[in-house]
Rosetta silent file (secondary structure, phi, psi, omega in degrees, C-alpha in Angstrom):
SEQUENCE: MRRVHTFCLIWCKVFSGSAMEYIPAKTIVTQVKNHSWFGTDYNMNIYRGCSHGCIYCDSRSLCYRIENFDQIRAKHDALRIIRDDLLKKRKRGVVGTGSMSDPYNPFEKELKLTRNSLELLNAYRFGVAIATKSTLITRDIDILKDIQKHSPVLAKITITAADDNLGKTIEPGAPLSSERFNAVKTLSLNGIYAGILMMPILPFIEDTEENILNIVRLAKENEARFIYPSIGMTLRAGNREYFYEMLDRSFPEVKEKYIKRFDQRYSCSSPKAKKLFHLFTDECDKLNIRYKMKDIIADYKRSYWIKQLDLF
SCORE:     score description
SCORE:     0.000 S_00000001
   1 L     0.000  -37.291  179.437   33.814  -52.156  -24.330 S_00000001
   2 H   -61.371  -34.563  179.253   35.670  -55.310  -25.458 S_00000001
   3 H   -63.362  -39.064  178.138   38.857  -53.225  -25.809 S_00000001
   4 H   -62.839  -44.477  179.797   38.567  -52.221  -22.143 S_00000001
   5 H   -59.128  -49.799 -175.366   38.203  -55.886  -21.087 S_00000001
   6 H   -61.402  -44.752 -179.735   41.218  -56.984  -23.096 S_00000001
   7 H   -59.952  -45.942 -176.787   43.429  -54.159  -21.806 S_00000001
   8 H   -64.328  -41.201 -178.613   42.503  -54.870  -18.174 S_00000001
   9 H   -68.759  -39.793  176.974   43.154  -58.591  -18.417 S_00000001
  10 H   -63.502  -42.617 -178.389   46.537  -58.099  -20.125 S_00000001
  11 H   -58.823  -44.644 -178.855   47.510  -55.506  -17.492 S_00000001
  12 H   -62.857  -39.293 -179.126   46.806  -57.933  -14.672 S_00000001
  13 H   -71.255  -34.185 -179.279   48.903  -60.671  -16.281 S_00000001
  14 H   -59.499  -40.029 -175.222   51.832  -58.336  -16.958 S_00000001
  15 H   -93.182    1.661 -177.665   52.244  -57.607  -13.247 S_00000001
  16 H   -65.383  -17.387  178.925   51.554  -61.169  -12.021 S_00000001
  17 H  -104.391   13.951 -177.305   55.301  -61.789  -11.891 S_00000001
  18 L   -83.031 -172.285 -179.190   56.222  -58.584  -10.034 S_00000001
  19 L   -68.249  -17.303  178.946   57.247  -58.185   -6.374 S_00000001
  20 L   -65.794  136.055  173.702   53.606  -58.088   -5.387 S_00000001
  21 E   -88.862  133.742 -178.925   52.329  -61.287   -3.774 S_00000001
  22 E  -108.385  141.283 -179.057   49.034  -62.473   -5.217 S_00000001
  23 E  -121.979  150.473 -176.610   46.372  -64.375   -3.311 S_00000001
  24 L   -72.618  152.079  175.843   43.439  -66.399   -4.694 S_00000001
  25 L  -153.133  141.328  177.440   39.890  -65.062   -4.793 S_00000001
  26 L   -94.779  -32.296  178.342   36.643  -66.443   -6.186 S_00000001
  27 L  -147.530  154.879 -178.254   34.721  -63.185   -6.097 S_00000001
  28 L  -128.552  -42.068  178.542   35.531  -59.542   -5.349 S_00000001
  29 E   -90.724  106.734 -175.105   32.414  -57.414   -5.927 S_00000001
  30 E  -117.449  153.217 -179.049   29.970  -58.565   -3.259 S_00000001
  31 E   -75.290  141.315  178.918   26.541  -57.353   -2.231 S_00000001
  32 L   -95.344  152.152  179.692   26.358  -55.358    1.017 S_00000001
  33 L   -89.962  -31.338 -175.027   23.758  -55.970    3.724 S_00000001
  34 L  -107.501   92.919 -177.527   23.705  -52.461    5.164 S_00000001
  35 L   -72.056  -10.458 -178.801   22.765  -49.988    2.424 S_00000001
  36 L   -75.036  -14.476  179.469   22.678  -47.178    4.967 S_00000001
  37 L   -80.427   91.275 -178.344   26.504  -47.014    4.989 S_00000001
  38 L    56.540   24.562  171.553   26.958  -44.231    2.447 S_00000001
  39 L    66.132   26.603 -179.514   24.288  -45.744    0.227 S_00000001
  40 L   -84.083  149.412  178.109   26.517  -48.433   -1.279 S_00000001
  41 L  -104.737  -27.777 -178.025   25.051  -51.529   -2.923 S_00000001
  42 E  -136.517  162.455  178.110   28.261  -53.557   -3.365 S_00000001
  43 E  -125.755  144.590 -176.944   31.683  -53.819   -1.811 S_00000001
  44 E  -143.162  118.585  175.102   35.028  -54.313   -3.578 S_00000001
  45 L  -124.348  108.862 -177.434   38.469  -54.954   -2.035 S_00000001
  46 L   -83.971  -34.311 -177.848   41.210  -55.623   -4.566 S_00000001
  47 E  -106.808  158.846  171.455   44.105  -55.556   -2.097 S_00000001
  48 E  -127.440  136.474 -175.704   44.624  -57.183    1.282 S_00000001
  49 L    90.166  169.037 -175.593   46.752  -55.564    3.967 S_00000001
  50 L  -155.827  148.387 -178.150   47.889  -51.975    4.264 S_00000001
  51 L  -106.883    6.126 -178.667   51.127  -49.991    4.618 S_00000001
  52 L   -69.979  -26.302  176.951   49.755  -46.903    6.375 S_00000001
  53 L    68.394   23.738 -179.759   50.666  -48.363    9.751 S_00000001
  54 L   -60.235  131.001 -170.895   47.776  -46.638   11.553 S_00000001
  55 L   -69.823  -15.519 -173.163   48.056  -47.546   15.210 S_00000001
  56 L  -106.101    1.794 -164.382   44.282  -48.011   15.608 S_00000001
  57 L   -56.712  119.293  178.495   43.378  -50.078   12.532 S_00000001
  58 H   -67.671  -23.301 -177.991   40.420  -52.408   13.180 S_00000001
  59 H   -66.843  -11.176  174.933   41.391  -54.518   10.145 S_00000001
  60 H   -77.297  -10.760 -176.355   44.172  -55.997   12.305 S_00000001
  61 L   -57.059  143.055 -176.140   41.512  -57.753   14.405 S_00000001
  62 H   -61.259  -26.825 -176.873   41.896  -61.543   14.586 S_00000001
  63 H   -63.284  -21.508  179.807   38.317  -62.049   13.323 S_00000001
  64 H   -86.861  -13.710  175.304   39.408  -60.973    9.832 S_00000001
  65 L    56.576   43.075  177.594   42.183  -63.604    9.693 S_00000001
  66 L  -104.125  105.911  179.158   44.648  -61.372    7.835 S_00000001
  67 L   -78.346  148.839  178.923   48.177  -62.519    8.580 S_00000001
  68 L    48.520   59.803 -172.353   51.043  -60.015    8.261 S_00000001
  69 L   -57.992  -29.271 -178.378   48.614  -57.134    7.845 S_00000001
  70 L   -72.506  -12.751  177.411   51.395  -54.664    6.995 S_00000001
  71 L   -89.809  125.144 -179.582   52.235  -56.668    3.868 S_00000001
  72 L   -86.082  130.111  175.239   50.147  -55.629    0.867 S_00000001
  73 E  -128.412  151.553  178.201   48.856  -58.420   -1.345 S_00000001
  74 E  -112.715  153.551  178.293   46.597  -58.275   -4.396 S_00000001
  75 E   -79.938  129.125 -175.525   43.921  -60.708   -5.428 S_00000001
  76 L   -62.799  135.397  177.458   45.050  -62.858   -8.334 S_00000001
  77 L    59.313   35.162 -171.531   43.358  -62.162  -11.650 S_00000001
  78 H   -58.161  -42.953 -174.280   41.425  -59.386   -9.913 S_00000001
  79 H   -69.591  -35.948  176.109   40.301  -57.484  -12.993 S_00000001
  80 H   -65.713  -42.603 -179.926   38.879  -60.545  -14.725 S_00000001
  81 H   -63.702  -43.152  178.268   37.006  -61.487  -11.532 S_00000001
  82 H   -60.913  -44.413  178.581   35.653  -57.943  -11.163 S_00000001
  83 H   -58.590  -48.059 -178.754   34.518  -57.952  -14.792 S_00000001
  84 H   -64.653  -38.831  177.964   32.753  -61.300  -14.326 S_00000001
  85 H   -61.397  -43.949 -178.752   31.199  -60.145  -11.034 S_00000001
  86 H   -65.448  -39.076  179.074   29.804  -57.001  -12.644 S_00000001
  87 H   -62.052  -30.175 -177.670   28.374  -58.973  -15.555 S_00000001
  88 H   -81.189  -15.713 -176.021   26.445  -61.162  -13.088 S_00000001
  89 L   -71.425  127.959  178.425   24.801  -58.271  -11.265 S_00000001
  90 L   -78.177  -26.032 -176.898   21.136  -57.907  -12.118 S_00000001
  91 L  -126.021  131.446  174.655   21.026  -54.404  -10.725 S_00000001
  92 L   -75.257  157.681 -179.600   23.488  -51.577  -11.184 S_00000001
  93 L  -173.338 -164.232 -179.501   24.435  -49.585   -8.117 S_00000001
  94 E   -95.964  127.669  179.428   27.235  -47.941   -6.130 S_00000001
  95 E  -100.634  118.856  177.432   30.345  -50.039   -5.456 S_00000001
  96 E   -88.645  144.743  175.798   32.194  -49.146   -2.274 S_00000001
  97 E  -143.811  144.727 -178.663   35.941  -49.727   -1.962 S_00000001
  98 L   109.541   10.467 -176.157   38.431  -49.134    0.848 S_00000001
  99 L   -75.072  -33.654 -176.269   36.602  -50.828    3.707 S_00000001
 100 L  -111.559  -33.560  177.830   39.335  -53.320    4.608 S_00000001
 101 L  -147.777  150.130 -175.065   42.472  -52.016    2.912 S_00000001
 102 L   -68.802  125.478 -179.932   43.324  -48.762    1.161 S_00000001
 103 L   -70.821  -10.409  178.840   42.732  -49.042   -2.599 S_00000001
 104 L  -116.948   59.348  175.105   45.522  -46.482   -3.165 S_00000001
 105 L   -78.374  172.253 -178.164   48.493  -48.168   -1.535 S_00000001
 106 L   -57.493  -32.107  178.850   52.057  -47.543   -2.847 S_00000001
 107 L   -65.779  -29.674 -175.631   51.839  -50.508   -5.258 S_00000001
 108 H   -61.521  -27.069 -178.702   48.789  -48.990   -6.907 S_00000001
 109 H   -57.039  -37.515  179.046   50.870  -46.224   -8.456 S_00000001
 110 H  -100.258  -39.979 -176.235   52.364  -48.766  -10.877 S_00000001
 111 H   -69.508  -37.625  178.519   49.917  -51.659  -10.812 S_00000001
 112 L    57.126   32.775  177.110   46.868  -49.449  -11.401 S_00000001
 113 H   -68.038  -39.490  177.084   44.480  -52.208  -10.348 S_00000001
 114 H   -66.193  -43.551  178.697   42.202  -49.693   -8.670 S_00000001
 115 H   -60.950  -45.352 -179.466   42.319  -47.395  -11.693 S_00000001
 116 H   -67.299  -32.541  176.397   41.532  -50.268  -14.053 S_00000001
 117 H   -67.363  -34.173  175.341   38.703  -51.434  -11.795 S_00000001
 118 H   -64.725  -35.266  177.418   37.233  -47.927  -12.011 S_00000001
 119 H   -64.773  -37.239  176.949   37.391  -48.241  -15.792 S_00000001
 120 H   -67.561  -42.936  176.935   35.364  -51.446  -15.526 S_00000001
 121 H   -58.737  -39.879  178.604   32.815  -49.757  -13.254 S_00000001
 122 H   -65.807  -44.183 -177.995   32.569  -47.006  -15.835 S_00000001
 123 H   -62.497  -36.798 -178.550   32.179  -49.444  -18.729 S_00000001
 124 L   -98.456    9.041  171.792   29.360  -51.286  -16.966 S_00000001
 125 L    61.613   49.494  170.889   27.781  -48.074  -15.631 S_00000001
 126 L  -105.940  152.867  173.568   28.213  -48.598  -11.911 S_00000001
 127 E   -89.493  178.673 -177.825   28.811  -45.821   -9.391 S_00000001
 128 E  -149.153  143.118  173.160   31.599  -45.778   -6.818 S_00000001
 129 E  -127.485  113.093 -172.934   32.220  -44.677   -3.223 S_00000001
 130 E  -106.954  134.083  171.849   35.925  -44.615   -2.333 S_00000001
 131 E  -116.046  128.472 -176.995   37.457  -44.460    1.148 S_00000001
 132 E  -157.688  160.288  168.515   41.188  -43.698    1.309 S_00000001
 133 L  -109.586    3.636 -173.429   43.948  -41.872    3.124 S_00000001
 134 L   -97.430  143.321  174.796   46.003  -41.521   -0.049 S_00000001
 135 H   -79.386   -7.321 -179.555   46.351  -38.472   -2.266 S_00000001
 136 H   -64.045  -19.673  178.459   46.800  -40.825   -5.231 S_00000001
 137 H   -55.650  -30.240 -178.426   43.031  -40.772   -5.664 S_00000001
 138 H   -65.904  -21.614  176.254   43.451  -37.422   -7.461 S_00000001
 139 H   -59.595  -31.501 -172.345   45.219  -39.282  -10.301 S_00000001
 140 H   -99.686   19.982  178.856   41.901  -40.880  -11.232 S_00000001
 141 H   -57.473  -35.801 -178.266   39.792  -37.718  -11.385 S_00000001
 142 H   -60.860  -43.123  179.380   39.365  -38.214  -15.125 S_00000001
 143 H   -71.613  -40.902  179.212   37.675  -41.588  -14.667 S_00000001
 144 H   -59.716  -38.567  177.536   35.626  -40.415  -11.686 S_00000001
 145 H   -65.937  -36.339  176.670   34.284  -37.571  -13.820 S_00000001
 146 H   -66.914  -43.462  178.076   33.335  -40.053  -16.534 S_00000001
 147 H   -60.043  -40.631 -175.962   31.548  -42.304  -14.018 S_00000001
 148 H   -64.258  -16.971  177.794   29.737  -39.289  -12.621 S_00000001
 149 L   -67.786  -24.900 -177.785   28.120  -38.716  -16.023 S_00000001
 150 L  -126.652  -15.701 -173.756   25.931  -41.783  -15.478 S_00000001
 151 L  -147.184  161.276  179.538   26.233  -42.846  -11.806 S_00000001
 152 L   -67.140  145.137  177.002   26.899  -41.436   -8.307 S_00000001
 153 E  -132.290  132.070  179.318   30.501  -40.848   -7.190 S_00000001
 154 E  -134.188  128.965  178.320   31.622  -40.271   -3.600 S_00000001
 155 E  -116.397  121.315 -177.331   35.195  -39.639   -2.376 S_00000001
 156 E  -116.723  115.880  177.844   35.860  -40.049    1.371 S_00000001
 157 E  -105.779  120.547 -179.664   39.280  -39.009    2.686 S_00000001
 158 E   -76.172  126.517  174.402   40.082  -40.085    6.250 S_00000001
 159 L  -140.993  120.557 -178.149   41.537  -37.347    8.454 S_00000001
 160 L  -113.602  -12.393 -179.257   41.645  -37.742   12.229 S_00000001
 161 L  -135.902  128.724  177.733   44.174  -35.089   13.235 S_00000001
 162 L   -71.553  -33.251 -177.783   44.362  -31.488   12.048 S_00000001
 163 L   -83.114  128.737 -177.810   48.016  -31.253   13.100 S_00000001
 164 H   -60.768  -39.741 -177.412   50.506  -32.912   10.740 S_00000001
 165 H   -66.507  -42.887  176.958   52.832  -34.007   13.539 S_00000001
 166 H   -66.250  -43.113  179.424   50.100  -35.732   15.529 S_00000001
 167 H   -59.904  -40.064 -178.019   48.706  -37.300   12.375 S_00000001
 168 H   -68.595  -29.615  177.224   52.134  -38.668   11.409 S_00000001
 169 H   -71.612  -38.406 -176.160   52.509  -40.304   14.826 S_00000001
 170 H   -84.352  -34.297 -178.793   49.110  -42.003   14.605 S_00000001
 171 L  -127.868   68.009 -167.672   49.181  -42.790   10.867 S_00000001
 172 L   -61.652  -27.957 -177.645   52.929  -42.989   10.117 S_00000001
 173 L   -96.298   -2.316 -177.484   52.704  -44.424    6.591 S_00000001
 174 L   -92.214  159.936  173.921   49.915  -42.193    5.313 S_00000001
 175 L   -58.451  157.528  178.018   50.263  -38.795    3.622 S_00000001
 176 L   -60.079  151.781  177.908   50.266  -35.762    5.919 S_00000001
 177 H   -56.261  -41.116 -179.337   46.874  -34.466    6.990 S_00000001
 178 H   -62.527  -34.617  177.373   47.559  -31.211    5.124 S_00000001
 179 H   -68.738  -36.880  178.775   48.174  -33.201    1.925 S_00000001
 180 H   -70.324  -38.903  174.038   44.915  -35.041    2.376 S_00000001
 181 H   -58.136  -41.467  179.051   43.016  -31.782    2.920 S_00000001
 182 H   -64.898  -35.268  176.858   44.522  -30.571   -0.338 S_00000001
 183 H   -64.646  -40.345  175.797   43.371  -33.769   -2.091 S_00000001
 184 H   -58.596  -44.740 -179.754   39.808  -33.067   -0.921 S_00000001
 185 H   -62.513  -44.218  179.544   40.053  -29.580   -2.378 S_00000001
 186 H   -60.009  -44.326  178.854   41.399  -30.888   -5.702 S_00000001
 187 H   -63.134  -47.806 -177.005   38.579  -33.407   -5.974 S_00000001
 188 H   -62.624  -42.671  179.927   35.898  -30.866   -5.065 S_00000001
 189 H   -67.042  -17.174  176.541   37.181  -28.259   -7.511 S_00000001
 190 L   -97.534   11.953  173.085   36.945  -30.907  -10.203 S_00000001
 191 L    86.545    7.628  178.589   33.280  -31.487   -9.451 S_00000001
 192 L   -88.972  134.436  178.110   33.668  -34.702   -7.406 S_00000001
 193 E   -73.123  105.658 -171.759   31.542  -34.941   -4.268 S_00000001
 194 E  -129.876  147.959  178.580   34.314  -35.199   -1.676 S_00000001
 195 E  -163.342 -161.191 -168.923   34.597  -34.926    2.065 S_00000001
 196 E  -123.132  136.573  166.537   36.183  -36.286    5.208 S_00000001
 197 E   -93.363  106.440  179.472   35.845  -39.360    7.380 S_00000001
 198 E   -93.204   69.677 -175.245   36.717  -37.971   10.813 S_00000001
 199 L  -157.714  142.107   -6.747   37.169  -41.390   12.343 S_00000001
 200 L   -84.254  150.605  169.984   38.356  -42.709   14.616 S_00000001
 201 L   -94.453  109.073 -170.892   38.967  -39.849   17.019 S_00000001
 202 L   -72.320  124.750  175.742   41.178  -41.522   19.614 S_00000001
 203 L   -57.285  142.918  177.367   40.174  -40.940   23.247 S_00000001
 204 L    67.789    3.401  179.584   42.766  -39.119   25.363 S_00000001
 205 L  -128.618  -54.287 -176.477   44.785  -38.271   22.214 S_00000001
 206 L  -109.159   -6.913 -173.520   42.689  -36.596   19.531 S_00000001
 207 L   -85.497   63.427  176.725   39.487  -35.800   21.433 S_00000001
 208 L  -117.971  152.250  177.605   40.219  -32.147   22.058 S_00000001
 209 H   -59.187  -39.851 -179.217   38.136  -29.111   21.137 S_00000001
 210 H   -59.857  -46.584 -178.119   41.113  -27.692   19.282 S_00000001
 211 H   -65.104  -46.147 -178.009   41.517  -30.768   17.084 S_00000001
 212 H   -62.997  -48.222 -178.613   37.815  -31.113   16.261 S_00000001
 213 H   -64.908  -39.591  179.887   37.316  -27.415   15.463 S_00000001
 214 H   -66.839  -36.448  176.803   40.497  -27.239   13.378 S_00000001
 215 H   -63.769  -44.630 -179.755   39.438  -30.247   11.301 S_00000001
 216 H   -63.778  -44.896 -178.352   36.051  -28.627   10.588 S_00000001
 217 H   -67.670  -39.136  176.153   37.573  -25.260    9.698 S_00000001
 218 H   -68.218  -33.693  176.389   40.261  -26.789    7.489 S_00000001
 219 H   -60.620  -45.371  179.474   37.578  -28.893    5.836 S_00000001
 220 H   -64.311  -42.379  178.692   35.667  -25.753    4.942 S_00000001
 221 H   -61.876  -28.416 -177.094   38.806  -24.023    3.650 S_00000001
 222 L  -106.218   26.161  169.188   39.484  -27.027    1.430 S_00000001
 223 L    65.982   22.976  178.372   35.996  -27.275   -0.096 S_00000001
 224 L   -67.104  136.171  179.176   34.893  -30.426    1.760 S_00000001
 225 L   -85.952  -23.076 -176.533   31.196  -31.100    1.230 S_00000001
 226 E  -153.700  161.990  168.619   30.817  -33.268    4.321 S_00000001
 227 E  -138.283  121.750  177.102   32.499  -34.626    7.450 S_00000001
 228 E  -106.365  120.873 -169.969   31.299  -37.943    8.886 S_00000001
 229 E  -103.720  158.455  164.566   32.444  -38.310   12.518 S_00000001
 230 L  -149.328  106.018 -174.816   33.089  -40.982   15.109 S_00000001
 231 L   -92.876   79.324 -175.819   34.425  -39.585   18.364 S_00000001
 232 E   158.217 -167.847 -179.228   35.892  -42.772   19.720 S_00000001
 233 E  -153.713  178.085  175.148   37.273  -46.050   18.389 S_00000001
 234 E  -118.551  148.642  177.935   36.823  -49.829   18.491 S_00000001
 235 L  -139.521  128.846  172.170   39.123  -52.353   20.112 S_00000001
 236 L  -148.507  174.278 -174.822   39.049  -56.126   19.865 S_00000001
 237 L   -52.320  130.421 -178.141   41.482  -59.022   19.923 S_00000001
 238 L   108.543  -65.826  179.115   44.316  -58.442   17.505 S_00000001
 239 H   -80.340  -23.446  178.658   44.132  -54.707   17.066 S_00000001
 240 H   -63.497  -47.086 -177.643   43.886  -54.078   20.837 S_00000001
 241 H   -63.865  -41.788  179.747   47.303  -55.627   21.486 S_00000001
 242 H   -67.072  -42.494 -179.929   48.931  -53.778   18.607 S_00000001
 243 H   -60.359  -45.802  179.560   47.322  -50.489   19.632 S_00000001
 244 H   -64.616  -35.804  177.676   48.573  -50.806   23.214 S_00000001
 245 H   -64.226  -41.148  179.028   52.064  -51.610   21.977 S_00000001
 246 H   -70.488  -33.229  175.826   52.037  -48.438   19.861 S_00000001
 247 H   -62.282  -42.031  179.047   50.697  -46.407   22.804 S_00000001
 248 H   -58.230  -33.116 -178.295   53.672  -47.574   24.885 S_00000001
 249 H   -78.966  -44.458 -171.001   55.973  -46.198   22.191 S_00000001
 250 H  -109.392  -27.821 -179.198   54.357  -42.861   21.428 S_00000001
 251 L  -134.499   66.260 -168.368   51.867  -42.109   24.234 S_00000001
 252 L   -58.257  -23.199 -177.792   53.279  -43.982   27.252 S_00000001
 253 L   -94.540   -2.438 -173.256   50.852  -42.561   29.801 S_00000001
 254 L   -88.592  -32.789 -174.237   47.713  -43.215   27.815 S_00000001
 255 H   -55.432  -43.162 -179.027   47.488  -47.019   27.820 S_00000001
 256 H   -62.850  -30.973  176.848   46.548  -47.200   31.505 S_00000001
 257 H   -65.596  -40.306  177.592   43.689  -44.771   30.851 S_00000001
 258 H   -63.633  -47.536 -176.892   42.327  -47.123   28.181 S_00000001
 259 H   -62.296  -43.016 -178.116   42.645  -50.181   30.412 S_00000001
 260 H   -68.320  -40.466 -175.341   40.980  -48.433   33.341 S_00000001
 261 H   -85.520  -40.300 -170.097   38.111  -46.922   31.364 S_00000001
 262 H  -108.007  -22.565 -179.364   37.409  -49.500   28.658 S_00000001
 263 L    51.894 -117.973 -178.942   38.844  -52.814   29.908 S_00000001
 264 L  -104.201   17.748 -177.967   37.861  -55.364   27.195 S_00000001
 265 L   -66.351  146.278  177.181   35.076  -53.304   25.654 S_00000001
 266 L   -77.346  -48.136 -178.369   34.686  -53.224   21.870 S_00000001
 267 E   -92.272  121.180 -176.310   33.239  -49.718   21.619 S_00000001
 268 E  -121.417   84.837  179.600   35.490  -47.071   23.209 S_00000001
 269 E   -79.462  148.770  177.158   33.774  -43.684   23.049 S_00000001
 270 L   -63.806  140.355  174.832   35.578  -40.592   24.196 S_00000001
 271 L   -58.687  -22.382 -178.889   34.581  -39.459   27.715 S_00000001
 272 L  -103.444   16.224 -172.469   33.987  -36.075   26.074 S_00000001
 273 H   -56.988  -45.322 -176.362   32.052  -37.469   23.082 S_00000001
 274 H   -63.517  -47.985  179.810   28.737  -35.763   23.834 S_00000001
 275 H   -62.794  -44.845 -177.285   30.255  -32.326   24.382 S_00000001
 276 H   -68.702  -34.217  179.040   32.574  -32.616   21.381 S_00000001
 277 H   -65.791  -42.081  177.304   29.770  -33.844   19.109 S_00000001
 278 H   -62.469  -42.610  177.947   27.645  -30.803   19.955 S_00000001
 279 H   -60.748  -43.604 -179.918   30.636  -28.571   19.324 S_00000001
 280 H   -63.155  -48.596 -177.160   31.259  -30.361   16.022 S_00000001
 281 H   -67.523  -38.949  177.921   27.669  -30.154   14.782 S_00000001
 282 H   -60.268  -42.797 -178.843   27.323  -26.492   15.744 S_00000001
 283 H   -68.786  -40.396  178.348   30.462  -25.641   13.758 S_00000001
 284 H   -64.724  -42.408  178.867   29.351  -27.726   10.755 S_00000001
 285 H   -61.165  -41.752 -179.526   25.919  -26.099   10.776 S_00000001
 286 H   -63.456  -36.853 -175.725   27.555  -22.664   10.887 S_00000001
 287 H   -97.665    4.379  178.674   29.817  -23.515    7.923 S_00000001
 288 L    59.589   51.511  176.537   27.149  -25.437    5.957 S_00000001
 289 L  -113.421  127.800  178.265   28.981  -28.783    6.048 S_00000001
 290 E   -70.198  145.668  177.306   26.933  -31.994    5.946 S_00000001
 291 L  -143.655  -10.368  177.101   27.538  -34.531    8.729 S_00000001
 292 L   -88.595  138.118 -177.712   24.423  -36.738    8.838 S_00000001
 293 H   -56.426  -45.787 -176.207   24.642  -39.963    6.810 S_00000001
 294 H   -63.227  -34.822  179.769   21.221  -39.536    5.193 S_00000001
 295 H   -71.634  -38.483  178.403   22.108  -36.001    4.075 S_00000001
 296 H   -64.399  -45.327  178.780   25.448  -37.088    2.599 S_00000001
 297 H   -60.943  -47.495 -179.739   23.783  -39.928    0.670 S_00000001
 298 H   -60.859  -39.277 -177.039   21.039  -37.637   -0.618 S_00000001
 299 H   -66.257  -51.109 -173.363   23.592  -35.005   -1.627 S_00000001
 300 H   -75.462  -18.439  178.455   25.983  -37.149   -3.633 S_00000001
 301 H   -95.432   -9.644 -173.230   23.165  -39.055   -5.339 S_00000001
 302 H   -60.343  -46.773 -177.663   21.044  -35.983   -6.055 S_00000001
 303 H   -63.265  -31.985  177.757   22.644  -35.061   -9.382 S_00000001
 304 H   -69.055  -42.984  179.259   22.208  -38.672  -10.527 S_00000001
 305 H   -63.055  -39.211  178.853   18.530  -38.666   -9.596 S_00000001
 306 H   -61.936  -42.245  178.745   18.048  -35.375  -11.449 S_00000001
 307 H   -63.988  -39.239  178.843   19.684  -36.875  -14.565 S_00000001
 308 H   -63.712  -41.662  179.064   17.424  -39.920  -14.289 S_00000001
 309 H   -65.833  -33.282 -179.875   14.334  -37.711  -14.078 S_00000001
 310 H   -63.875  -24.504 -178.726   15.534  -35.728  -17.101 S_00000001
 311 L   -72.432  -18.949 -178.155   15.366  -38.936  -19.145 S_00000001
 312 L  -106.343    0.000    0.000   11.630  -39.086  -18.686 S_00000001
């Protein structure tokens, strides 16, 4: 275990002089208040900012105080801080990552801060729940399989558009939707509990029967175990202005629909949300795909619970 610590700390120092900008942090692995969100006990964000350029991103909101959101920065001495945070935890559990910025941004390919943090989670016997739009997650299947031997592992790939062209317009810096579906399949075939975050589904853009049904059917074809939906989006100061600017560029007739229907509201559900949700759940039931949070949590933790019972 000491060899893992030493390697991780040296790795972080080697890249401290690279093009990446580093920001200070006192702690990284923090306890979560809402354990119902995919059953996580802790949260971990190593990077700040994101390069996916998604037109809807809530992390642009002013309340988060992230300047120059499109610039990716890493937390200085992150691996040492994560190690120290894990050592202080009285209770092991599932560590969620990807809530504020994607843990598999382009810098991660060389920096490997996310990969090395997974090695620390493995060394200290914590589980992990990853949310990402990147196919780079498949690089770390070996570590995820090791973690899964002792703790729960959950891989959540965000896909909001079945069509690659529409997806590229809404999430210009992210891999194509088809590539993300393939990543889900690769993870699943390697025994990792993987599925799709179908959120947000943008009103007046993605909230069509064709899009919803195609996502579900492609999910089934690519071995997804679950799809967790949100047929709508959120808008607040910061991301609202950016979103409207992007609508003017790519969907010029849609902004007025948002202003007329939602005004300054935070929660912006699709006008067709009820109908589409029934359509979605019927198709998932038919194809045996989980979509309820409690079922997803029970499913990905089940093998861990069985292993725990086997010890007694």
